[in-house]
N, CA, C and O atoms as a GROMACS GRO file, in nm:
protein
  348
    1MET      N    1   0.942   1.322  -1.085
    1MET     CA    2   0.918   1.388  -1.211
    1MET      C    3   0.995   1.320  -1.324
    1MET      O    4   0.943   1.302  -1.435
    2MET      N    5   1.120   1.281  -1.296
    2MET     CA    6   1.202   1.217  -1.398
    2MET      C    7   1.144   1.082  -1.438
    2MET      O    8   1.151   1.044  -1.555
    3ARG      N    9   1.088   1.009  -1.342
    3ARG     CA   10   1.028   0.878  -1.370
    3ARG      C   11   0.911   0.892  -1.468
    3ARG      O   12   0.894   0.809  -1.557
    4ILE      N   13   0.831   0.996  -1.450
    4ILE     CA   14   0.717   1.018  -1.539
    4ILE      C   15   0.765   1.049  -1.680
    4ILE      O   16   0.708   0.999  -1.777
    5LEU      N   17   0.869   1.129  -1.693
    5LEU     CA   18   0.923   1.161  -1.824
    5LEU      C   19   0.979   1.036  -1.893
    5LEU      O   20   0.964   1.019  -2.014
    6ILE      N   21   1.044   0.950  -1.816
    6ILE     CA   22   1.098   0.826  -1.872
    6ILE      C   23   0.984   0.736  -1.917
    6ILE      O   24   0.992   0.675  -2.024
    7LEU      N   25   0.877   0.725  -1.838
    7LEU     CA   26   0.762   0.644  -1.876
    7LEU      C   27   0.695   0.698  -2.002
    7LEU      O   28   0.654   0.621  -2.089
    8LEU      N   29   0.683   0.829  -2.012
    8LEU     CA   30   0.626   0.890  -2.132
    8LEU      C   31   0.713   0.863  -2.256
    8LEU      O   32   0.661   0.839  -2.365
    9LEU      N   33   0.843   0.868  -2.238
    9LEU     CA   34   0.934   0.842  -2.348
    9LEU      C   35   0.924   0.696  -2.394
    9LEU      O   36   0.922   0.669  -2.514
   10ILE      N   37   0.917   0.604  -2.299
   10ILE     CA   38   0.903   0.462  -2.333
   10ILE      C   39   0.770   0.439  -2.404
   10ILE      O   40   0.764   0.367  -2.504
   11ALA      N   41   0.663   0.499  -2.353
   11ALA     CA   42   0.532   0.485  -2.417
   11ALA      C   43   0.533   0.542  -2.557
   11ALA      O   44   0.473   0.485  -2.648
   12PHE      N   45   0.601   0.655  -2.576
   12PHE     CA   46   0.612   0.716  -2.708
   12PHE      C   47   0.682   0.624  -2.806
   12PHE      O   48   0.635   0.603  -2.918
   13VAL      N   49   0.795   0.568  -2.765
   13VAL     CA   50   0.872   0.479  -2.853
   13VAL      C   51   0.792   0.354  -2.886
   13VAL      O   52   0.784   0.314  -3.002
   14CYS      N   53   0.732   0.291  -2.785
   14CYS     CA   54   0.652   0.170  -2.808
   14CYS      C   55   0.532   0.198  -2.896
   14CYS      O   56   0.501   0.120  -2.987
   15GLY      N   57   0.463   0.308  -2.872
   15GLY     CA   58   0.348   0.345  -2.953
   15GLY      C   59   0.386   0.377  -3.096
   15GLY      O   60   0.314   0.340  -3.189
   16SER      N   61   0.497   0.445  -3.115
   16SER     CA   62   0.543   0.478  -3.250
   16SER      C   63   0.580   0.354  -3.329
   16SER      O   64   0.543   0.340  -3.445
   17ILE      N   65   0.653   0.263  -3.266
   17ILE     CA   66   0.692   0.139  -3.334
   17ILE      C   67   0.569   0.055  -3.364
   17ILE      O   68   0.556   0.000  -3.473
   18GLY      N   69   0.478   0.044  -3.267
   18GLY     CA   70   0.356  -0.034  -3.288
   18GLY      C   71   0.270   0.022  -3.400
   18GLY      O   72   0.217  -0.054  -3.481
   19ALA      N   73   0.257   0.153  -3.406
   19ALA     CA   74   0.179   0.216  -3.513
   19ALA      C   75   0.245   0.195  -3.649
   19ALA      O   76   0.177   0.172  -3.748
   20SER      N   77   0.377   0.204  -3.653
   20SER     CA   78   0.449   0.182  -3.778
   20SER      C   79   0.433   0.038  -3.826
   20SER      O   80   0.416   0.014  -3.946
   21LEU      N   81   0.438  -0.057  -3.735
   21LEU     CA   82   0.420  -0.198  -3.771
   21LEU      C   83   0.281  -0.225  -3.826
   21LEU      O   84   0.263  -0.309  -3.914
   22ALA      N   85   0.183  -0.153  -3.774
   22ALA     CA   86   0.044  -0.172  -3.819
   22ALA      C   87   0.013  -0.090  -3.943
   22ALA      O   88  -0.098  -0.097  -3.996
   23GLY      N   89   0.108  -0.012  -3.990
   23GLY     CA   90   0.088   0.065  -4.112
   23GLY      C   91   0.027   0.202  -4.093
   23GLY      O   92  -0.019   0.262  -4.190
   24ALA      N   93   0.027   0.252  -3.973
   24ALA     CA   94  -0.029   0.384  -3.946
   24ALA      C   95   0.084   0.478  -3.905
   24ALA      O   96   0.102   0.506  -3.787
   25SER      N   97   0.158   0.524  -4.002
   25SER     CA   98   0.269   0.613  -3.972
   25SER      C   99   0.220   0.757  -3.960
   25SER      O  100   0.104   0.787  -3.985
   26LYS      N  101   0.310   0.843  -3.922
   26LYS     CA  102   0.285   0.987  -3.907
   26LYS      C  103   0.178   1.018  -3.803
   26LYS      O  104   0.090   1.101  -3.826
   27LYS      N  105   0.187   0.952  -3.689
   27LYS     CA  106   0.102   0.984  -3.575
   27LYS      C  107   0.172   1.092  -3.494
   27LYS      O  108   0.294   1.104  -3.500
   28GLY      N  109   0.097   1.167  -3.420
   28GLY     CA  110   0.156   1.271  -3.337
   28GLY      C  111   0.217   1.216  -3.210
   28GLY      O  112   0.201   1.098  -3.178
   29CYS      N  113   0.286   1.301  -3.140
   29CYS     CA  114   0.355   1.261  -3.017
   29CYS      C  115   0.256   1.213  -2.911
   29CYS      O  116   0.275   1.107  -2.850
   30LEU      N  117   0.151   1.288  -2.889
   30LEU     CA  118   0.052   1.251  -2.788
   30LEU      C  119  -0.020   1.122  -2.827
   30LEU      O  120  -0.046   1.038  -2.741
   31THR      N  121  -0.050   1.106  -2.954
   31THR     CA  122  -0.115   0.984  -3.000
   31THR      C  123  -0.025   0.864  -2.978
   31THR      O  124  -0.072   0.758  -2.937
   32SER      N  125   0.103   0.878  -3.006
   32SER     CA  126   0.198   0.768  -2.986
   32SER      C  127   0.210   0.732  -2.838
   32SER      O  128   0.221   0.614  -2.805
   33ILE      N  129   0.208   0.830  -2.751
   33ILE     CA  130   0.215   0.804  -2.607
   33ILE      C  131   0.091   0.727  -2.561
   33ILE      O  132   0.102   0.630  -2.486
   34VAL      N  133  -0.025   0.771  -2.607
   34VAL     CA  134  -0.149   0.702  -2.571
   34VAL      C  135  -0.148   0.559  -2.625
   34VAL      O  136  -0.186   0.465  -2.556
   35LEU      N  137  -0.103   0.542  -2.750
   35LEU     CA  138  -0.093   0.409  -2.808
   35LEU      C  139   0.003   0.320  -2.729
   35LEU      O  140  -0.022   0.201  -2.713
   36GLY      N  141   0.110   0.379  -2.680
   36GLY     CA  142   0.206   0.303  -2.599
   36GLY      C  143   0.145   0.254  -2.469
   36GLY      O  144   0.166   0.140  -2.430
   37PHE      N  145   0.068   0.339  -2.402
   37PHE     CA  146   0.004   0.298  -2.277
   37PHE      C  147  -0.107   0.196  -2.302
   37PHE      O  148  -0.119   0.098  -2.228
   38ILE      N  149  -0.187   0.218  -2.405
   38ILE     CA  150  -0.292   0.121  -2.439
   38ILE      C  151  -0.228  -0.011  -2.481
   38ILE      O  152  -0.275  -0.119  -2.445
   39GLY      N  153  -0.120  -0.002  -2.558
   39GLY     CA  154  -0.047  -0.122  -2.599
   39GLY      C  155   0.009  -0.198  -2.481
   39GLY      O  156   0.010  -0.321  -2.482
   40ALA      N  157   0.056  -0.127  -2.378
   40ALA     CA  158   0.107  -0.194  -2.259
   40ALA      C  159  -0.005  -0.269  -2.187
   40ALA      O  160   0.016  -0.380  -2.138
   41LEU      N  161  -0.123  -0.209  -2.182
   41LEU     CA  162  -0.236  -0.277  -2.119
   41LEU      C  163  -0.279  -0.400  -2.198
   41LEU      O  164  -0.298  -0.507  -2.142
   42ILE      N  165  -0.294  -0.383  -2.329
   42ILE     CA  166  -0.336  -0.495  -2.414
   42ILE      C  167  -0.229  -0.603  -2.415
   42ILE      O  168  -0.260  -0.722  -2.402
   43GLY      N  169  -0.105  -0.563  -2.431
   43GLY     CA  170   0.005  -0.660  -2.436
   43GLY      C  171   0.022  -0.736  -2.306
   43GLY      O  172   0.046  -0.857  -2.308
   44SER      N  173   0.010  -0.668  -2.194
   44SER     CA  174   0.020  -0.736  -2.064
   44SER      C  175  -0.093  -0.835  -2.045
   44SER      O  176  -0.073  -0.946  -1.996
   45TRP      N  177  -0.213  -0.794  -2.083
   45TRP     CA  178  -0.328  -0.883  -2.073
   45TRP      C  179  -0.310  -1.005  -2.162
   45TRP      O  180  -0.336  -1.118  -2.120
   46LEU      N  181  -0.265  -0.982  -2.285
   46LEU     CA  182  -0.245  -1.090  -2.381
   46LEU      C  183  -0.136  -1.187  -2.335
   46LEU      O  184  -0.153  -1.308  -2.345
   47SER      N  185  -0.025  -1.134  -2.285
   47SER     CA  186   0.083  -1.222  -2.239
   47SER      C  187   0.040  -1.302  -2.116
   47SER      O  188   0.084  -1.415  -2.097
   48ASP      N  189  -0.046  -1.243  -2.033
   48ASP     CA  190  -0.098  -1.314  -1.917
   48ASP      C  191  -0.189  -1.428  -1.960
   48ASP      O  192  -0.183  -1.538  -1.905
   49LYS      N  193  -0.275  -1.403  -2.059
   49LYS     CA  194  -0.367  -1.506  -2.108
   49LYS      C  195  -0.294  -1.618  -2.180
   49LYS      O  196  -0.335  -1.734  -2.173
   50LEU      N  197  -0.186  -1.584  -2.250
   50LEU     CA  198  -0.109  -1.684  -2.324
   50LEU      C  199   0.000  -1.750  -2.239
   50LEU      O  200   0.067  -1.842  -2.284
   51HIS      N  201   0.016  -1.701  -2.116
   51HIS     CA  202   0.118  -1.750  -2.023
   51HIS      C  203   0.258  -1.740  -2.083
   51HIS      O  204   0.339  -1.832  -2.072
   52ILE      N  205   0.284  -1.626  -2.146
   52ILE     CA  206   0.414  -1.599  -2.206
   52ILE      C  207   0.470  -1.474  -2.139
   52ILE      O  208   0.405  -1.370  -2.135
   53GLY      N  209   0.588  -1.485  -2.087
   53GLY     CA  210   0.651  -1.370  -2.024
   53GLY      C  211   0.718  -1.280  -2.128
   53GLY      O  212   0.735  -1.319  -2.243
   54ASP      N  213   0.756  -1.162  -2.085
   54ASP     CA  214   0.825  -1.070  -2.174
   54ASP      C  215   0.974  -1.088  -2.157
   54ASP      O  216   1.023  -1.117  -2.048
   55LEU      N  217   1.046  -1.069  -2.265
   55LEU     CA  218   1.190  -1.083  -2.260
   55LEU      C  219   1.260  -0.956  -2.217
   55LEU      O  220   1.373  -0.960  -2.168
   56PHE      N  221   1.194  -0.843  -2.235
   56PHE     CA  222   1.259  -0.715  -2.210
   56PHE      C  223   1.167  -0.621  -2.134
   56PHE      O  224   1.068  -0.572  -2.189
   57TYR      N  225   1.200  -0.597  -2.009
   57TYR     CA  226   1.129  -0.499  -1.927
   57TYR      C  227   1.219  -0.378  -1.909
   57TYR      O  228   1.340  -0.391  -1.893
   58PHE      N  229   1.160  -0.261  -1.913
   58PHE     CA  230   1.234  -0.139  -1.883
   58PHE      C  231   1.150  -0.056  -1.788
   58PHE      O  232   1.041  -0.010  -1.823
   59ARG      N  233   1.201  -0.035  -1.670
   59ARG     CA  234   1.130   0.039  -1.565
   59ARG      C  235   0.994  -0.021  -1.535
   59ARG      O  236   0.898   0.052  -1.508
   60GLY      N  237   0.985  -0.152  -1.541
   60GLY     CA  238   0.860  -0.221  -1.509
   60GLY      C  239   0.760  -0.229  -1.623
   60GLY      O  240   0.650  -0.280  -1.605
   61ILE      N  241   0.797  -0.180  -1.742
   61ILE     CA  242   0.707  -0.183  -1.857
   61ILE      C  243   0.751  -0.296  -1.950
   61ILE      O  244   0.868  -0.301  -1.989
   62PRO      N  245   0.660  -0.385  -1.985
   62PRO     CA  246   0.695  -0.491  -2.080
   62PRO      C  247   0.703  -0.435  -2.222
   62PRO      O  248   0.602  -0.422  -2.290
   63VAL      N  249   0.822  -0.401  -2.265
   63VAL     CA  250   0.842  -0.326  -2.389
   63VAL      C  251   0.794  -0.406  -2.511
   63VAL      O  252   0.720  -0.352  -2.594
   64LEU      N  253   0.835  -0.531  -2.522
   64LEU     CA  254   0.797  -0.609  -2.640
   64LEU      C  255   0.646  -0.625  -2.650
   64LEU      O  256   0.589  -0.609  -2.758
   65TRP      N  257   0.580  -0.656  -2.540
   65TRP     CA  258   0.435  -0.672  -2.541
   65TRP      C  259   0.363  -0.538  -2.560
   65TRP      O  260   0.252  -0.535  -2.611
   66SER      N  261   0.425  -0.429  -2.518
   66SER     CA  262   0.366  -0.297  -2.543
   66SER      C  263   0.365  -0.266  -2.692
   66SER      O  264   0.268  -0.210  -2.743
   67ILE      N  265   0.472  -0.302  -2.760
   67ILE     CA  266   0.478  -0.280  -2.904
   67ILE      C  267   0.376  -0.368  -2.975
   67ILE      O  268   0.304  -0.322  -3.064
   68ILE      N  269   0.369  -0.495  -2.935
   68ILE     CA  270   0.272  -0.587  -2.995
   68ILE      C  271   0.129  -0.540  -2.969
   68ILE      O  272   0.046  -0.540  -3.059
   69GLY      N  273   0.101  -0.499  -2.845
   69GLY     CA  274  -0.032  -0.449  -2.811
   69GLY      C  275  -0.068  -0.324  -2.888
   69GLY      O  276  -0.183  -0.308  -2.931
   70SER      N  277   0.027  -0.234  -2.905
   70SER     CA  278   0.002  -0.112  -2.983
   70SER      C  279  -0.028  -0.144  -3.128
   70SER      O  280  -0.121  -0.088  -3.187
   71ALA      N  281   0.049  -0.236  -3.185
   71ALA     CA  282   0.027  -0.274  -3.325
   71ALA      C  283  -0.111  -0.339  -3.341
   71ALA      O  284  -0.182  -0.311  -3.438
   72LEU      N  285  -0.148  -0.426  -3.248
   72LEU     CA  286  -0.280  -0.489  -3.254
   72LEU      C  287  -0.392  -0.387  -3.241
   72LEU      O  288  -0.491  -0.393  -3.312
   73PHE      N  289  -0.376  -0.293  -3.149
   73PHE     CA  290  -0.478  -0.190  -3.128
   73PHE      C  291  -0.495  -0.103  -3.252
   73PHE      O  292  -0.607  -0.075  -3.293
   74VAL      N  293  -0.384  -0.061  -3.312
   74VAL     CA  294  -0.391   0.022  -3.432
   74VAL      C  295  -0.453  -0.057  -3.547
   74VAL      O  296  -0.532  -0.003  -3.624
   75ALA      N  297  -0.417  -0.185  -3.559
   75ALA     CA  298  -0.473  -0.267  -3.667
   75ALA      C  299  -0.624  -0.282  -3.651
   75ALA      O  300  -0.697  -0.274  -3.750
   76VAL      N  301  -0.671  -0.302  -3.529
   76VAL     CA  302  -0.815  -0.314  -3.505
   76VAL      C  303  -0.886  -0.182  -3.534
   76VAL      O  304  -0.993  -0.180  -3.594
   77ILE      N  305  -0.827  -0.072  -3.491
   77ILE     CA  306  -0.885   0.060  -3.518
   77ILE      C  307  -0.892   0.085  -3.669
   77ILE      O  308  -0.991   0.138  -3.718
   78ASN      N  309  -0.786   0.048  -3.742
   78ASN     CA  310  -0.787   0.065  -3.888
   78ASN      C  311  -0.893  -0.022  -3.953
   78ASN      O  312  -0.957   0.021  -4.049
   79LEU      N  313  -0.913  -0.143  -3.903
   79LEU     CA  314  -1.018  -0.229  -3.957
   79LEU      C  315  -1.156  -0.172  -3.932
   79LEU      O  316  -1.241  -0.174  -4.020
   80ILE      N  317  -1.178  -0.120  -3.812
   80ILE     CA  318  -1.308  -0.064  -3.777
   80ILE      C  319  -1.335   0.064  -3.856
   80ILE      O  320  -1.446   0.085  -3.905
   81SER      N  321  -1.235   0.148  -3.868
   81SER     CA  322  -1.255   0.278  -3.935
   81SER      C  323  -1.241   0.270  -4.086
   81SER      O  324  -1.261   0.370  -4.155
   82GLY      N  325  -1.207   0.156  -4.139
   82GLY     CA  326  -1.194   0.141  -4.283
   82GLY      C  327  -1.056   0.173  -4.335
   82GLY      O  328  -1.041   0.200  -4.454
   83GLY      N  329  -0.955   0.171  -4.249
   83GLY     CA  330  -0.820   0.196  -4.293
   83GLY      C  331  -0.783   0.342  -4.284
   83GLY      O  332  -0.863   0.426  -4.244
   84ASN      N  333  -0.661   0.370  -4.322
   84ASN     CA  334  -0.614   0.508  -4.315
   84ASN      C  335  -0.580   0.564  -4.451
   84ASN      O  336  -0.497   0.654  -4.463
   85SER      N  337  -0.644   0.511  -4.556
   85SER     CA  338  -0.616   0.562  -4.690
   85SER      C  339  -0.694   0.690  -4.714
   85SER      O  340  -0.807   0.707  -4.667
   86ARG      N  341  -0.631   0.779  -4.788
   86ARG     CA  342  -0.696   0.908  -4.820
   86ARG      C  343  -0.731   0.909  -4.967
   86ARG      O  344  -0.659   0.852  -5.050
   87ARG      N  345  -0.840   0.972  -4.999
   87ARG     CA  346  -0.884   0.981  -5.138
   87ARG      C  347  -0.881   1.123  -5.185
   87ARG      O  348  -0.914   1.150  -5.300
   0.00000   0.00000   0.00000
Protein backbone atom coordinates (compact mmCIF):
# COMPACT_ATOMS: atom_id res chain seq x y z
CA MET A 1 0.00 0.00 0.00
CA MET A 2 2.83 2.40 0.86
CA ARG A 3 4.52 1.75 -2.50
CA ILE A 4 1.35 2.77 -4.35
CA LEU A 5 1.10 6.00 -2.36
CA ILE A 6 4.74 6.80 -3.12
CA LEU A 7 4.19 6.14 -6.84
CA LEU A 8 1.11 8.39 -6.83
CA LEU A 9 3.07 11.13 -5.08
CA ILE A 10 5.93 10.89 -7.61
CA ALA A 11 3.43 10.95 -10.49
CA PHE A 12 1.72 13.98 -8.95
CA VAL A 13 4.97 15.91 -8.61
CA CYS A 14 6.18 15.01 -12.12
CA GLY A 15 2.80 15.82 -13.66
CA SER A 16 2.55 19.13 -11.83
CA ILE A 17 6.03 20.23 -12.87
CA GLY A 18 5.46 19.08 -16.46
CA ALA A 19 2.15 20.95 -16.69
CA SER A 20 3.71 24.09 -15.24
CA LEU A 21 6.56 23.94 -17.76
CA ALA A 22 4.06 23.63 -20.60
CA GLY A 23 2.09 26.61 -19.32
CA ALA A 24 -0.95 24.76 -18.00
CA SER A 25 -1.02 25.64 -14.34
CA LYS A 26 -3.81 25.06 -11.84
CA LYS A 27 -4.49 21.44 -12.72
CA GLY A 28 -6.16 19.24 -10.17
CA CYS A 29 -4.51 16.51 -8.15
CA LEU A 30 -5.96 13.65 -10.18
CA THR A 31 -5.09 15.37 -13.46
CA SER A 32 -1.50 15.85 -12.31
CA ILE A 33 -1.22 12.19 -11.33
CA VAL A 34 -2.54 11.08 -14.72
CA LEU A 35 -0.16 13.50 -16.46
CA GLY A 36 2.71 12.06 -14.43
CA PHE A 37 1.93 8.49 -15.50
CA ILE A 38 1.39 9.46 -19.14
CA GLY A 39 4.58 11.51 -18.97
CA ALA A 40 6.48 8.49 -17.65
CA LEU A 41 5.26 6.42 -20.58
CA ILE A 42 6.04 9.08 -23.17
CA GLY A 43 9.36 9.99 -21.57
CA SER A 44 10.50 6.38 -21.29
CA TRP A 45 9.58 5.74 -24.91
CA LEU A 46 11.35 8.91 -26.03
CA SER A 47 14.52 8.19 -24.05
CA ASP A 48 14.57 4.66 -25.48
CA LYS A 49 14.25 5.97 -29.05
CA LEU A 50 16.95 8.60 -28.49
CA HIS A 51 19.19 6.11 -26.62
CA ILE A 52 19.53 8.52 -23.71
CA GLY A 53 19.34 7.24 -20.18
CA ASP A 54 17.81 9.08 -17.26
CA LEU A 55 19.99 10.68 -14.64
CA PHE A 56 17.54 10.35 -11.79
CA TYR A 57 15.38 7.32 -11.02
CA PHE A 58 13.21 7.13 -7.94
CA ARG A 59 11.55 3.81 -7.13
CA GLY A 60 12.08 2.70 -10.72
CA ILE A 61 10.45 5.79 -12.26
CA PRO A 62 12.56 7.93 -14.59
CA VAL A 63 11.75 11.27 -12.96
CA LEU A 64 13.43 13.61 -15.45
CA TRP A 65 11.89 11.90 -18.48
CA SER A 66 8.51 11.80 -16.74
CA ILE A 67 8.60 15.57 -16.36
CA ILE A 68 9.70 16.02 -19.98
CA GLY A 69 7.02 13.60 -21.20
CA SER A 70 4.33 15.37 -19.17
CA ALA A 71 5.36 18.76 -20.54
CA LEU A 72 5.33 17.43 -24.11
CA PHE A 73 1.93 15.80 -23.61
CA VAL A 74 0.39 18.97 -22.16
CA ALA A 75 1.92 21.08 -24.95
CA VAL A 76 0.45 18.79 -27.62
CA ILE A 77 -2.96 18.80 -25.91
CA ASN A 78 -2.85 22.62 -25.73
CA LEU A 79 -1.97 22.80 -29.42
CA ILE A 80 -4.80 20.46 -30.38
CA SER A 81 -7.39 22.13 -28.15
CA GLY A 82 -6.36 25.65 -29.09
CA GLY A 83 -4.58 26.53 -25.86
CA ASN A 84 -5.86 27.18 -22.40
CA SER A 85 -6.75 30.85 -22.72
CA ARG A 86 -10.12 31.98 -21.46
CA ARG A 87 -12.21 34.71 -23.00
